[in-house]
C-alpha positions in Angstrom: 3.4 -53.0 -73.1 4.2 -52.7 -76.9 1.2 -52.5 -78.9 0.5 -55.2 -82.0 -1.0 -53.1 -84.7 -2.7 -54.3 -87.2 -0.9 -54.4 -91.4 -0.8 -56.2 -94.4 2.7 -57.1 -95.9 1.1 -55.7 -99.2 -0.9 -53.1 -98.0 -2.3 -52.3 -101.3 -4.9 -55.6 -100.9 -6.6 -53.9 -98.5 -8.2 -51.7 -100.6 -8.8 -54.1 -103.9 -10.5 -55.8 -101.0 -12.8 -53.9 -99.6 -14.0 -52.9 -103.5 -14.9 -56.2 -104.2 -16.4 -56.9 -100.7 -18.8 -53.8 -101.8 -20.2 -55.4 -104.9 -20.3 -59.1 -103.9 -23.1 -60.3 -101.4 -22.4 -60.4 -97.9 -21.3 -64.1 -97.2 -22.3 -66.3 -94.1 -18.7 -66.7 -93.2 -15.8 -65.3 -94.9 -13.9 -68.0 -95.8 -10.6 -68.3 -97.9 -13.2 -69.8 -100.3 -15.1 -66.3 -100.6 -11.9 -64.6 -100.8 -10.5 -66.3 -103.8 -13.3 -67.5 -105.7 -16.3 -65.1 -104.8 -13.8 -61.9 -104.7 -11.3 -63.4 -107.2 -7.9 -62.7 -104.7 -6.1 -65.6 -105.5 -2.8 -66.3 -104.5 -0.7 -66.2 -101.4 -0.8 -62.4 -100.9 -4.9 -61.7 -100.1 -4.7 -64.7 -97.7 -3.6 -62.3 -94.5 -7.0 -60.2 -95.5 -9.3 -62.5 -93.0 -7.1 -62.1 -90.2 -7.0 -58.2 -91.0 -10.4 -57.8 -91.2 -11.1 -59.5 -87.8 -8.7 -57.1 -86.2 -10.9 -53.8 -87.7 -13.9 -55.1 -86.5 -15.4 -56.2 -90.2 -15.1 -60.0 -89.0 -16.2 -61.8 -85.9 -13.5 -64.5 -84.7 -15.7 -66.9 -86.4 -15.2 -65.1 -89.5 -18.5 -63.6 -89.8 -19.3 -60.7 -91.1 -20.4 -58.1 -88.3 -22.7 -55.1 -88.3 -19.6 -52.7 -89.2 -19.2 -55.2 -92.6 -23.0 -54.6 -93.8 -22.9 -51.0 -92.9 -20.0 -50.7 -94.8 -21.6 -52.1 -97.9 -24.2 -49.5 -97.7 -23.0 -46.5 -99.8 -24.1 -43.7 -97.2 -22.5 -45.6 -94.7 -19.2 -46.8 -95.9 -17.4 -44.3 -94.8 -18.2 -44.0 -91.6 -17.7 -47.8 -91.5 -14.0 -47.8 -92.3 -13.5 -45.0 -90.2 -14.9 -46.8 -87.3 -12.9 -49.6 -88.3 -9.6 -47.9 -88.3 -10.8 -46.7 -84.6 -11.0 -50.1 -83.3 -8.0 -51.7 -84.9 -5.9 -48.6 -84.2 -7.5 -48.0 -81.1 -4.1 -48.1 -79.2 -3.0 -44.9 -81.6 -6.2 -42.9 -80.9 -5.6 -43.4 -77.0 -2.4 -41.5 -77.5 -3.9 -38.7 -79.7 -8.0 -38.6 -80.7 -6.8 -36.9 -84.1 -4.6 -39.9 -85.5 -5.8 -39.8 -88.5 -5.3 -36.1 -89.1 -1.4 -36.6 -88.4 1.1 -35.9 -91.2 3.1 -39.1 -92.5 6.4 -38.4 -89.8 3.8 -38.0 -86.6 1.9 -41.1 -87.3 5.4 -42.7 -87.7 6.6 -41.1 -84.5 3.4 -42.3 -82.6 3.6 -46.3 -84.3 6.8 -46.4 -83.1 5.8 -45.0 -79.8 3.1 -47.7 -79.6 4.7 -50.7 -80.7 8.3 -49.8 -79.1 9.9 -50.7 -82.3 12.7 -49.1 -84.2 11.8 -45.8 -86.2 13.4 -47.7 -89.5 11.5 -50.9 -89.0 10.0 -52.6 -92.1 6.9 -53.1 -89.6 6.5 -49.5 -88.8 6.6 -48.8 -92.2 3.7 -51.5 -92.8 1.5 -50.2 -90.2 1.7 -46.7 -91.6 1.1 -47.5 -95.2 -2.1 -50.0 -94.3 -3.5 -46.8 -92.0 -3.1 -44.3 -95.2 -4.8 -46.9 -97.5 -7.6 -47.3 -95.2 -8.0 -43.6 -94.3 -8.2 -43.1 -98.0 -12.0 -44.4 -97.7 -13.1 -43.4 -94.4 -15.0 -40.3 -93.5 -14.2 -39.3 -90.1 -16.3 -36.5 -90.1 -19.7 -38.7 -90.6 -21.6 -39.8 -87.4 -20.1 -43.2 -85.9 -21.8 -46.6 -87.0 -23.0 -48.4 -83.9 -21.5 -51.2 -82.8 -21.8 -53.8 -80.6 -19.1 -53.9 -77.7 -18.7 -57.4 -78.4 -17.7 -56.4 -81.6 -15.3 -53.8 -80.7 -13.6 -55.9 -78.5 -13.0 -58.9 -81.0 -11.6 -56.4 -83.8 -9.1 -54.7 -81.0 -7.9 -57.7 -79.4 -8.5 -60.5 -82.3 -10.1 -62.6 -79.7 -13.1 -62.6 -77.2 -12.7 -63.9 -73.2 -14.4 -67.1 -72.8 -17.1 -66.7 -69.9 -16.1 -67.5 -66.4 -16.7 -71.7 -65.8 -19.7 -71.1 -63.1 -19.1 -75.2 -62.3 -22.4 -75.1 -60.5 -22.0 -71.8 -58.4 -24.2 -68.7 -58.5 -21.2 -66.2 -58.3 -19.3 -67.3 -61.4 -16.3 -68.8 -59.9 -15.6 -72.4 -60.2 -12.7 -74.6 -58.1 -11.1 -77.5 -60.2 -9.2 -80.1 -58.4 -7.6 -83.0 -60.0 -4.9 -85.8 -58.2 -2.5 -88.0 -59.5 -2.6 -91.8 -57.7 1.0 -93.6 -58.3 0.5 -97.3 -57.4 3.8 -99.7 -56.6 2.1 -103.2 -57.1 3.7 -106.2 -55.1 4.9 -108.6 -57.4 2.6 -111.4 -57.5 1.0 -114.0 -59.8 -2.3 -114.3 -58.2 -5.2 -112.0 -59.7 -7.3 -111.6 -56.5 -4.5 -109.6 -55.1 -4.8 -107.0 -58.0 -8.8 -107.3 -57.9 -8.7 -106.4 -54.1 -6.5 -103.7 -54.6 -8.1 -102.0 -57.2 -11.7 -102.5 -55.5 -10.2 -100.7 -52.4 -9.1 -97.7 -54.8 -12.8 -97.6 -56.4 -14.7 -98.0 -53.0 -12.6 -95.2 -51.3 -10.8 -92.8 -53.8 -12.6 -93.1 -56.9 -16.6 -92.2 -55.8 
């Protein structure tokens, strides 16, 4: 199945965002207001930064900064945090080649084509490669890995967290939900008592 790898149409914005994120205090939620007014990144180009940060594990699905985001702001862990974020966002590439960050431009391009199923000359392939390379410039793959919660890794890789199964009162976590539709063909009548009797029968026998 072709992979949907993260990228930015203006890849350079991620470098700017990361630099500003280091200087600004960690917000409760990384919103467009925070991006525009606190980080000073206004206009249309920076807007995709938020979904991108979710894809690489810096933000949860609710836009709350993750432990990886907080580790990134620690000067001693910043490079390792970016390396971990790359492994989360581009997991498909590392599954195919654990040394994806060491590949040449040509080799990386081939890996992206293989993962996405896109044409080699595709603009998206180029943007994925450029975004990956810009992130890699701030990464330290030789540093010790940052410990990331499993749910944060799942959020980054898929962009969503699967909802828990609805138990519906059962201990095994499996619920059965039934619904039905009732179609009535009412007889022509001007006597309201007829309709009262019909709906009373429904209530007493079917809708309990």
